[in-house]
C-alpha positions in Angstrom: 4.1 -63.4 8.5 7.9 -62.7 9.3 9.5 -64.8 11.9 12.7 -64.8 13.7 15.4 -67.4 13.8 13.8 -69.0 17.0 10.5 -69.3 15.0 8.8 -66.6 17.0 6.8 -63.7 15.3 8.7 -60.6 14.7 7.0 -58.1 16.9 6.0 -54.7 15.2 6.9 -51.5 16.7 3.9 -49.7 18.5 2.6 -46.4 17.1 0.0 -43.8 17.8 -3.2 -44.4 16.0 -4.3 -41.6 13.8 -7.1 -39.5 15.0 -10.5 -39.2 13.2 -10.7 -37.2 9.9 -14.5 -36.5 10.0 -17.5 -36.4 12.3 -21.2 -37.2 12.0 -23.9 -35.9 14.3 -27.6 -36.9 14.2 -30.9 -35.3 15.6 -34.5 -36.2 15.4 -36.9 -34.3 13.2 -39.7 -33.5 15.5 -43.1 -32.0 15.0 -43.4 -33.0 11.3 -46.7 -32.5 9.7 -48.6 -35.1 7.7 -47.7 -33.0 4.5 -44.0 -33.0 5.5 -43.9 -36.8 5.9 -45.9 -37.3 2.6 -43.3 -35.0 0.8 -40.2 -36.8 2.3 -41.6 -40.2 1.2 -42.4 -39.0 -2.4 -38.8 -37.5 -2.7 -36.9 -40.6 -1.2 -39.0 -43.1 -3.5 -38.3 -41.0 -6.5 -34.7 -40.5 -6.0 -34.4 -44.1 -4.8 -35.7 -45.3 -8.1 -33.3 -43.1 -10.0 -30.3 -44.5 -7.6 -31.3 -48.0 -8.5 -31.3 -47.2 -12.1 -27.9 -45.6 -11.9 -26.4 -48.4 -9.9 -27.4 -50.9 -12.6 -25.8 -48.7 -15.2 -22.7 -48.3 -13.2 -22.4 -52.1 -12.7 -23.0 -52.6 -16.4 -20.0 -50.4 -17.2 -17.8 -52.6 -15.0 -14.1 -51.9 -15.7 -15.0 -49.8 -18.7 -16.1 -47.0 -16.6 -14.6 -43.5 -17.4 -15.2 -39.9 -16.8 -17.1 -39.8 -20.0 -19.5 -42.6 -19.0 -19.8 -40.8 -15.5 -20.8 -37.5 -17.1 -23.3 -39.3 -19.5 -25.0 -41.0 -16.6 -25.3 -37.6 -14.8 -26.7 -35.9 -18.0 -29.4 -38.6 -18.1 -30.4 -38.1 -14.5 -30.3 -34.2 -14.4 -33.8 -33.7 -16.1 -35.3 -36.1 -13.7 -33.9 -34.5 -10.7 -31.5 -31.6 -10.7 -27.8 -31.3 -11.4 -26.8 -31.5 -7.9 -29.0 -34.5 -7.0 -27.7 -36.1 -10.2 -24.0 -35.6 -8.7 -25.1 -37.1 -5.5 -26.8 -40.1 -7.0 -23.8 -40.9 -9.5 -21.2 -40.5 -6.8 -23.2 -42.8 -4.4 -23.4 -45.5 -7.2 -19.7 -45.1 -7.8 -18.9 -45.6 -4.2 -21.2 -48.7 -3.9 -19.5 -50.3 -6.9 -16.1 -49.5 -5.3 -17.1 -51.0 -1.9 -18.6 -54.2 -3.7 -15.2 -54.5 -5.5 -13.2 -54.5 -2.2 -15.5 -57.0 -0.6 -15.2 -59.2 -3.7 -11.4 -59.2 -3.3 -11.7 -60.0 0.4 -14.0 -62.9 -0.4 -11.5 -64.3 -2.9 -8.8 -64.2 -0.3 -11.0 -66.0 2.2 -11.7 -68.7 -0.3 -8.1 -69.1 -1.1 -7.1 -69.5 2.6 -9.8 -72.2 3.0 -8.8 -74.0 -0.2 -5.1 -74.0 1.1 -5.9 -75.3 4.4 -8.1 -78.2 3.2 -5.5 -79.1 0.6 -2.9 -79.4 3.3 -5.0 -81.5 5.7 -6.1 -83.7 3.0 -2.4 -84.5 1.9 -1.6 -85.8 5.5 -2.5 -89.2 6.9 -5.5 -89.7 9.1 -5.3 -88.7 12.7 -1.7 -87.1 12.3 -1.1 -84.6 14.9 -0.4 -81.0 13.8 2.5 -78.8 14.8 2.4 -75.4 16.4 0.5 -73.2 13.9 -0.1 -75.8 11.4 -3.2 -78.1 11.4 -3.0 -81.9 11.2 -4.7 -84.6 9.4 -8.5 -85.2 9.7 -9.6 -87.5 12.3 -11.7 -90.0 10.3 -12.3 -91.3 6.8 -15.9 -89.8 6.7 -14.7 -86.3 7.6 -12.0 -86.7 5.0 -14.5 -87.5 2.5 -16.7 -84.6 3.6 -13.8 -82.3 3.4 -12.9 -83.3 -0.1 -16.4 -82.6 -1.3 -16.2 -79.2 0.4 -12.7 -78.6 -1.3 -14.6 -79.0 -4.7 -17.2 -76.6 -3.5 -14.9 -73.9 -2.5 -12.8 -74.3 -5.7 -16.0 -73.9 -7.9 -16.8 -70.7 -5.8 -13.4 -69.4 -6.1 -13.2 -69.9 -9.9 -16.6 -68.1 -10.2 -15.4 -65.2 -8.0 -12.2 -64.7 -10.0 -14.0 -64.8 -13.3 -16.3 -62.0 -11.9 -13.3 -60.1 -10.7 -11.6 -60.3 -14.1 -14.7 -59.3 -15.8 -15.4 -56.5 -13.4 -18.8 -57.9 -12.4 -20.1 -57.1 -8.9 -23.2 -58.2 -6.9 -24.8 -55.3 -4.9 -28.1 -55.0 -3.4 -29.8 -51.6 -2.7 -31.4 -52.2 0.7 -29.1 -54.8 2.0 -28.7 -58.6 1.0 -29.8 -59.5 4.6 -33.0 -57.7 4.4 -33.7 -59.1 0.9 -33.3 -62.6 2.2 -35.5 -62.1 5.2 -38.4 -61.8 2.6 -38.1 -65.7 2.4 -38.0 -66.1 6.2 -40.8 -63.9 7.4 -42.0 -66.3 10.1 -38.6 -66.6 11.7 -38.1 -62.7 11.6 -41.6 -62.2 13.0 -42.7 -59.9 10.3 -45.7 -59.7 8.1 -45.2 -59.0 4.4 -46.4 -55.5 4.9 -44.0 -54.8 7.6 -41.1 -56.2 5.5 -42.3 -54.2 2.5 -42.2 -51.0 4.6 -38.6 -51.6 5.7 -37.6 -52.6 2.2 -38.8 -49.4 0.7 -37.5 -47.2 3.4 -33.9 -48.7 3.1 -34.1 -48.2 -0.7 -35.0 -44.4 -0.4 -32.4 -41.8 -1.2 -32.3 -38.6 0.7 -28.6 -37.6 0.9 -26.6 -34.8 -0.4 -23.1 -33.8 -0.4 -21.9 -30.3 0.9 -20.3 -27.5 -1.2 -17.8 -25.1 0.4 -18.8 -21.5 -0.6 -22.4 -22.1 -1.1 -25.0 -20.8 1.2 -24.8 -22.6 4.6 -22.5 -25.3 3.0 -25.2 -27.2 0.9 -27.6 -26.1 -1.8 -29.7 -29.3 -1.9 -30.5 -29.8 1.8 -30.1 -26.6 3.4 -30.1 -26.3 7.3 -29.8 -22.7 8.6 -27.9 -22.0 11.9 -31.3 -21.6 13.7 -32.2 -25.3 12.5 -34.7 -24.6 9.5 -34.5 -27.4 7.0 -35.3 -26.7 3.4 -35.0 -29.3 0.5 -34.5 -28.6 -3.3 -37.3 -30.6 -4.9 -36.5 -32.8 -7.9 -38.1 -31.4 -11.3 -41.1 -33.8 -11.3 -42.0 -32.9 -7.8 -41.6 -29.2 -8.0 -45.4 -28.6 -7.7 -45.1 -29.6 -4.0 -42.9 -26.5 -3.2 -43.9 -24.1 -0.3 -40.9 -21.8 -0.7 -39.3 -19.9 -3.6 -37.0 -21.5 -6.2 -38.6 -24.9 -5.9 -37.8 -25.6 -2.4 -39.8 -27.2 0.5 -39.4 -26.0 4.0 -40.1 -28.6 6.8 -41.9 -27.7 9.9 -39.2 -29.5 12.1 -36.3 -27.9 13.7 -32.9 -29.3 14.5 -30.3 -28.2 17.1 -27.6 -31.1 17.2 -27.0 -31.2 21.0 -23.8 -33.1 20.3 -21.1 -30.9 18.6 -23.8 -28.3 17.9 -21.4 -25.2 18.2 -19.0 -26.9 15.8 -21.8 -27.5 13.3 -23.0 -24.0 13.7 -19.6 -22.4 13.1 -19.2 -24.4 9.8 -22.7 -23.5 8.6 -22.3 -19.8 9.4 -18.9 -19.8 7.6 -20.4 -21.5 4.5 -18.2 -24.5 4.8 -19.3 -27.9 3.3 -21.6 -30.0 5.4 -23.2 -33.2 4.1 -26.7 -34.2 5.1 -28.9 -37.4 5.2 -32.5 -37.9 6.0 -33.8 -41.3 6.9 -36.6 -43.0 8.5 -36.6 -45.4 11.2 -39.4 -47.9 10.5 -39.2 -49.7 13.9 -39.6 -46.3 16.0 -41.6 -44.4 13.4 -39.1 -41.4 13.5 -37.4 -39.4 11.0 -33.8 -38.3 11.5 -31.3 -35.8 10.1 -27.6 -36.6 10.0 -25.0 -34.1 9.3 -21.3 -35.0 8.5 -18.2 -33.1 7.7 -14.6 -33.6 7.2 -11.6 -31.8 8.8 -7.9 -32.1 8.7 -6.6 -34.6 11.4 -4.7 -33.2 14.2 -0.9 -34.2 14.1 -0.2 -37.3 16.1 1.3 -36.9 19.6 4.9 -38.2 19.8 5.1 -41.5 21.4 7.5 -40.4 24.1 5.4 -37.4 25.0 2.2 -39.6 25.2 4.0 -42.0 27.5 5.4 -39.3 29.8 2.7 -39.9 32.5 2.3 -43.6 32.2 -0.1 -45.7 30.2 -3.3 -47.8 30.6 -3.0 -51.2 28.9 -6.3 -52.5 27.6 -6.9 -56.1 26.8 -10.0 -56.7 24.6 -12.3 -59.6 25.3 -15.7 -60.8 24.1 -17.6 -59.3 27.0 -15.3 -56.9 28.9 -12.3 -54.6 28.6 -9.6 -55.4 31.0 -7.4 -52.5 31.9 -4.4 -51.8 34.2 -2.6 -48.6 34.9 1.4 -48.7 34.5 3.7 -46.0 35.6 6.5 -44.7 33.1 8.9 -47.6 34.2 6.3 -50.2 33.2 5.2 -51.2 36.7 1.4 -51.8 37.3 -0.1 -49.4 39.7 -3.2 -50.1 41.9 -5.7 -52.7 41.0 -6.9 -53.9 37.4 -10.2 -52.4 36.2 -12.7 -54.2 34.1 -15.4 -52.6 31.9 -18.2 -54.9 30.8 -20.5 -54.8 27.8 -23.1 -57.0 26.3 -22.9 -57.8 22.6 -26.3 -59.5 22.3 -29.3 -58.0 20.8 -29.7 -55.4 18.1 -26.8 -53.5 16.4 -27.9 -50.2 18.0 -27.7 -52.0 21.5 -24.3 -53.5 20.9 -23.0 -50.1 19.7 -24.3 -48.4 22.7 -22.8 -51.0 25.0 -19.3 -50.4 23.5 -19.7 -46.7 23.6 -20.7 -46.9 27.4 -17.6 -49.0 28.1 -15.2 -46.8 26.4 -16.7 -43.8 28.1 -16.1 -45.3 31.5 -12.5 -46.2 30.4 -11.7 -42.6 29.2 -13.2 -41.1 32.4 -10.9 -43.3 34.5 -7.9 -42.5 32.4 -8.6 -38.7 32.8 -9.0 -39.2 36.6 -5.6 -40.9 36.7 -3.9 -38.2 34.7 -2.7 -40.8 31.9 -2.5 -39.4 28.5 -2.1 -42.7 26.6 -4.2 -45.9 26.2 -2.5 -48.9 24.7 -4.7 -51.4 22.8 -3.9 -54.4 20.6 -3.8 -53.9 16.9 -6.3 -56.8 16.4 -7.5 -57.9 13.0 -9.4 -61.2 12.8 -10.1 -60.9 9.1 -8.0 -64.2 8.4 -8.6 -65.8 11.7 -12.3 -66.7 11.7 -12.6 -68.8 8.8 -14.3 -72.2 8.9 -11.4 -74.2 7.7 -8.7 -72.6 10.0 -10.4 -73.6 13.3 -12.2 -76.6 12.2 -14.6 -77.9 14.9 -13.9 -74.8 17.1 -17.3 -73.4 16.2 -17.8 -71.6 19.7 -14.2 -70.1 19.2 -15.1 -68.9 15.7 -18.3 -67.3 17.0 -16.3 -65.8 19.9 -13.7 -63.9 17.7 -16.4 -63.0 15.2 -18.4 -61.3 17.8 -15.7 -59.3 19.1 -16.0 -55.7 17.7 -12.4 -55.0 17.1 -12.6 -52.7 14.2 -15.6 -50.8 15.7 -14.0 -50.7 19.1 -10.7 -49.2 17.7 -12.4 -46.6 15.5 -14.7 -45.5 18.2 -11.9 -45.4 20.9 -9.8 -43.3 18.6 -12.6 -41.0 17.9 -13.6 -40.5 21.6 -10.1 -40.2 22.8 -9.3 -37.6 20.4 -12.0 -35.2 22.0 -10.3 -35.9 25.5 -6.7 -35.3 24.5 -5.8 -39.0 25.2 -3.6 -40.7 22.7 -4.3 -44.4 21.6 -1.3 -46.5 21.1 -1.6 -49.6 18.9 0.8 -52.4 19.7 1.3 -55.9 18.2 -0.8 -58.6 19.7 1.8 -61.3 19.4 2.1 -63.5 22.5 0.6 -60.7 24.9 -1.9 -63.2 26.6 0.6 -66.0 26.8 3.6 -64.0 28.2 1.4 -61.9 30.3 0.0 -65.0 32.1 3.4 -66.4 32.4 5.2 -63.5 33.8 2.5 -61.2 35.5 -0.4 -63.3 36.6 1.3 -65.1 39.6 3.4 -62.1 40.9 0.4 -59.7 40.9 -2.0 -62.2 42.6 -2.4 -61.8 46.4 -4.6 -63.0 49.0 -7.0 -60.0 48.4 -6.8 -59.9 44.5 -7.1 -62.7 41.9 -5.4 -61.4 38.7 -7.1 -63.1 35.8 -5.2 -64.0 32.5 -6.8 -61.0 30.8 -5.6 -58.7 33.6 -2.1 -59.9 33.0 -2.3 -59.4 29.4 -3.3 -55.8 29.9 0.1 -55.3 31.7 1.9 -57.0 28.7 0.1 -54.7 26.2 1.2 -51.5 28.3 4.8 -52.6 28.7 5.0 -53.3 25.0 3.7 -49.8 24.2 6.2 -48.3 26.5 9.0 -50.3 24.8 9.7 -52.4 27.9 10.1 -56.2 27.5 7.1 -58.3 28.8 9.1 -60.4 31.2 9.6 -59.5 34.6 13.2 -60.8 35.0 15.3 -63.2 33.0 16.8 -66.3 34.8 20.0 -66.0 36.5 23.0 -66.6 34.2 24.8 -70.0 34.3 27.9 -70.3 36.6 30.1 -71.4 33.8 28.8 -69.0 30.9 28.1 -65.7 32.7 29.4 -63.8 29.7 27.2 -65.3 27.3 24.1 -65.2 29.5 24.0 -61.3 29.5 22.6 -59.0 32.2 20.4 -60.6 35.0 17.3 -58.0 34.7 15.4 -56.6 31.7 13.5 -54.0 33.8 15.4 -50.8 33.0 16.2 -49.5 29.6 19.9 -49.5 28.5 20.0 -45.7 28.4 18.8 -45.2 32.0 21.4 -43.7 34.4 22.3 -46.0 37.2 21.1 -49.1 35.4 24.2 -51.0 36.4 24.3 -49.6 39.9 23.5 -51.4 43.0 20.2 -50.8 44.9 20.3 -48.0 47.6 21.4 -49.5 50.9 20.3 -48.7 54.4 23.1 -48.7 57.1 22.8 -51.5 59.5 22.1 -55.2 59.1 18.8 -56.2 57.8 19.3 -60.0 58.1 21.2 -62.3 60.4 23.5 -63.4 57.6 24.3 -60.1 56.0 26.8 -57.9 57.9 26.9 -54.1 57.3 28.9 -53.2 54.3 28.0 -56.6 52.5 27.7 -56.1 48.7 29.4 -52.8 48.6 31.1 -53.8 45.2 27.9 -54.8 43.8 27.9 -51.9 41.2 31.4 -52.4 40.3 31.5 -54.2 36.8 35.1 -55.4 37.5 34.0 -56.7 40.9 31.3 -58.9 39.2 32.0 -62.5 38.5 32.9 -62.1 34.8 35.7 -63.5 32.7 39.0 -62.4 33.7 38.0 -60.8 37.0 37.4 -62.4 40.4 34.6 -61.5 42.6 36.9 -60.0 45.1 40.7 -59.2 44.7 42.3 -61.2 47.3 45.8 -62.7 47.8 44.4 -66.3 47.2 43.3 -65.6 43.7 44.7 -68.4 41.5 46.6 -67.4 38.3 45.5 -69.0 35.1 47.3 -72.1 33.9 50.0 -71.4 31.2 49.0 -72.4 27.8 52.3 -74.1 27.2 51.5 -77.0 29.6 
């Protein structure tokens, strides 16, 4: 982390976040017959077994994987399915291995950070206080002993992880590690073995096919016509279940895709690639079809153009978004707004809460006429380790529960559809300086400004390029030249920055007569080195250097 001479973090420049490069829409498969469900289960189970077998072969290849081994795996799967199903299976296995490899690297970095922190704290005397940003010694001898044992555990895990990384070994579970571990805790999960088995088998099914541009309706394996008819190319062992020519099975359900339906229909009619995935929700007992496709991202809006009508600064918190609108000069307008969400419950519930909060935020921005929303470029990957925060378990749970990555990605996707730019700013000192310089000035008898509201102002000003501080301290009387200008409100290139405030004729106070401060805009009339405040006959000449 780069720091300045004063020890503060060097603040990165704000930037306009890139828009989405793809889209996925989902619709429910209604009115499926019993035969339709039976065929879908047979296809998913058969292809799922092939996917498990291929993933095992890919993991066995390790770092020795090549185009030839990939082609050999595909040739093995083709007689058991089809050439296109084999391509989808091998590609899914390769992507799963690559994802596991990235997660393995992140796990190694996390272990290294924990080992580094424990070693530092063990080297310090007991109860030694830490400095800013650096942890101190442990509080007691028992804690020191416990941490020394934990250091040995982390070092053993790190050695094993590094050995796996160098050998190219990864650990992947089709169906999910969490669901696999739930098998040993059925009572806590309130599931019977049959219920768990149904979920486990449904998660391990494989019913996904990549699109192909130039082919009929953009996909030859799972084909969806513009009017919503779904047909699936059956694997070779299941070709006897076909109810349509060329070994295809047509479902009785029709899809419409209420969200982005016209865009999907245009791609299908133009025979452009669309990928499909069919999955079964065991909890609800429903089948769904997900369509996804990629497109070239739109060019990012220039930063100055996005900030022409002001900006809305947003501070992300564990249970709400604190937002405040700022004008182009960095001044807060109106009252702060808060958009609450509840991050308890299931993943679908949490995702819906975040989506509804962002919808209200974007609707408010569109009502205000603002074309930019400023958010912090947060990343808690290295900030929620157990060793970094020690006893602060509640704080670790707090930052772990904040959906920083999901919120940023969803906000970027939703804002792109409304023509609003998302500006990411450095999160350094926004809460601290916002509370120091903006919380008290914006608090009144009718409004209580919170620390999060003040942080939203700081975020918005940083996106606009303004300093967070409202006004610097007055310069010392004996060192006015080195103190610099009194104000940091205006940018250096703005016209009239050094000029006086507009004056209204007539006295406004009992001690300020008309015409007072007429020379306030004259730099030679300011109290600077070599110039007196007023050029009068009583000005004392400088003492000669010869005396």
